[in-house]
N, C-alpha and C positions, 0 to 999 in steps of 0.2 A: 505494499500500500505505500502510495506518493500523495500526501497532501498538498494540494494545489494553493489554495485561497480560503480565507473564512466568508461568512454572508453578514460581514458588517461594511456597510460603506463609509469610506473615509472622506474627509475633506480636504486634508493638507498632505502633501507631497512629505514621505518619512524620511527626510533628509538624514536626522539622527541616525535612522535603523539602516539605511543604505551606507552611511559612514562607518558604521560599526562592522557591517559585514567586509566593507571592504578592507576594513584597517586588519581584521582577522584573516584574510587572504593573503595581504601582502606580508604580514607578518609571518605568516605560515610558508610561504615561498620564499620566503628571505632566511628563514630557520633552516630550510631544507638545503639551502644554498650554500649555509656553512658546515652542514653536516646532517645526511640522513637521506631520505628518498621520500619521491611523492606521494607513494602508496603508503609507506612506514612512517612516516612523520619524522620529525627532527631527532636527531640523537641525543645520546644521555648528555653530552657535553651542552647542547644548547639548553636542555632541559635544567639542568643544575646551574646553570648561569642567569636565566631569565625565570627559572620558576621561584615560587613562595615556599621556603622551608621553615616550617615551625620550630625547629629547634633554634633556627637565628634569631626569630622574634622573641623567643622566651629567655633566651641567655646571652642576649646583646651581643652576639658574635657575629662575624662576617663571613659565613659560609658559603657566598658566592662569590661572582667577581663584580657584581654591581652593589650598590647600597641596599642594606635589606629593604627599607621602607619602599623603595622602588620596585623593588618584585612584587609588592601586593598588588601593582598594577600592570607592569609588564606579563606577570604569568596569566593573566584573565585572556590572553592574546596568544598564549601557546599551545597550539592543539595539539594533540597526541599521534593523529593520524588521518588520513583524506577521507575514512569513513566517518570519523567523528565530527570532522569540521564540516562536511557535507550536511549530516543530520541537524547539527546544532545549527547552522546557518539557514538551513531553511526553516527552521521552526522558528528562529528568532524573525527572519521575513514573514511569515504568516500572521504571527502573534505580536511581534514587535511593533509594525508599523500602526495597527490599532491601538496599541495601548500608547502610542507616541500621539497618536491622534487625539484619544481621550486626557492627556495629561500635559502636553505641549511638549515641544522639543528639548528645552532647557532641562525642565523636569524629569524627562523619560533618561536624560542622559545621567542625571544624579541618581535615579531609579536603579538604572541599570548597573552604574558603578557600586553603589550601596550593595547589591545583589552579589556582586563578585567579593567584594570584602566580606561580606557577612558568611560567605562560603569560606572563606579564607580562617576568619576568625573560630567560627565554629570547628574547623579541622583543627586548630592550634589548641582550643580547649579540650577536645577529643585524646589528640596525640602531643603533647607540647614538646615531646623529646624526640620526635622522629626528625630523620635527616632526608625524608622521602618528599619532594616538592610537591607542591599542589600547583595544579597547571589546568589551563581550558577556561572555555567560556560557557561552559554547561552551568557553572554555579549563577552566574549573570543570569543567564537565560531562565535558570529556574525561577527566580524571582518576577522575571516578566510573564512566565507563564501562570505563576500564583496570581500577578493582579490582574490577568485576563481571565482567570476563572473566576474573580469576584464581579469584574465588569461584566461580564457576558456569558453567565452559567448557561443560557439556553441558546448561544449560538451553534452553528453548523459547519463544519468545514468540508468543502468540496475535496474529495479522495480520488486518485486515479488508484484501481484496483486491477493488477496483473496476475493472471492466473494462466500459465503456459502461453499459449498464443491467442489466448483470449484475454480483453479488457474492458472495463466500463468506468464510469465516473459516477460515486454515490456521495452523500453529504452523511458524514458522521457527526455525532454529538460533540461538543468540546470536551467532556470528561471521558470520553473513549480516545480521543486524539492525545490528551493529556498522558493517559495511561501508557499508550504505545511509546511515548517519548521517554517516559521514564523506566519502562521495561527495557527499550533499547540501551538507556545508559547502564540499566544492571548488566546486560549482555557485555556491554564494552568493558565493563569492570572484571565481570567473569572471564571473558576472554584476553585481559591485559592489553585493551586498547585505549585504556585512559592515561597510561604513563608508561612510557618506553624504559624507564629505570625498573618498575614493576613496584607492587606493594602500596598499600594506601587507599585501594581501591574502596574498600568498605567504608572507610573514613570520609572519604569524598562524597561517595554515595550520601551518604546520612548526612553530610554539610548540604549537599545541594537540596534534601528534603527539608532542612532548617531554613534554607534561601527561599524556598517555595513557600514556606509559612510565612517567613517576614515580608514576601511581595504580597500576598493577599492580606496582610494586616495594613501595611504603608500604604496600599494603593488608596484607602480611604481618605486618608490625608492628601492626596495629591490630584484626584480626578476632579475635573472641573465640567466635563462634558461627556455626554456617552451617545454613541448613535443606536439607532434600533437596529436589531438582528432583521433580516430580509426573511420572510416566513417560507419556511421549508417547500419545496415542490419538487415532483419527480424529475428525473434526470433520464433522459432516453439515449 
């Protein structure tokens, strides 16, 4: 199943969402250019350099090559594999542009960043002594999904379904698509696709759940306008 778009009509072009997607893609290409592969993602050296290491935050140490506080932000743009970044950017586009339209571009950028920082913060609380870096856009996107779930619980997502040589397009409820996203994140963690170094997958997944909850709570303070979902209709 490949999600295509939701049924919420937006009034503004999602400049921040597009910029975040572009930034993630550019950083991914730059990272693999210094070491790694297009499919497998950046190598361990790049991950350790730009990933956020909990031990460095809790022990006032400098485990990486750049200042520790900077890795809290750089780590959000280091994705582990082509599959992970493809799924994350697809979901960011579908749900991020609608949330951006509801709260405005400036607040959306802050909201997205807060989600990424919350994921790192929870990872530090859960494993303060680990040297395994936290990386990826999934935490920030989890907050966006949490906000979307609160704003548009009855929205539906137009989804392309492929079954061997047959394909069709159906509309799925939001909660089904969110469940698919979290299931995919769990699979990425189980098969070691969330961090080239390995380890910390369970902690990262729990941290993403925390970011989702934070996004669901924080959106109440930020949303200024909501769009009505278009009524579901059969797709032929």
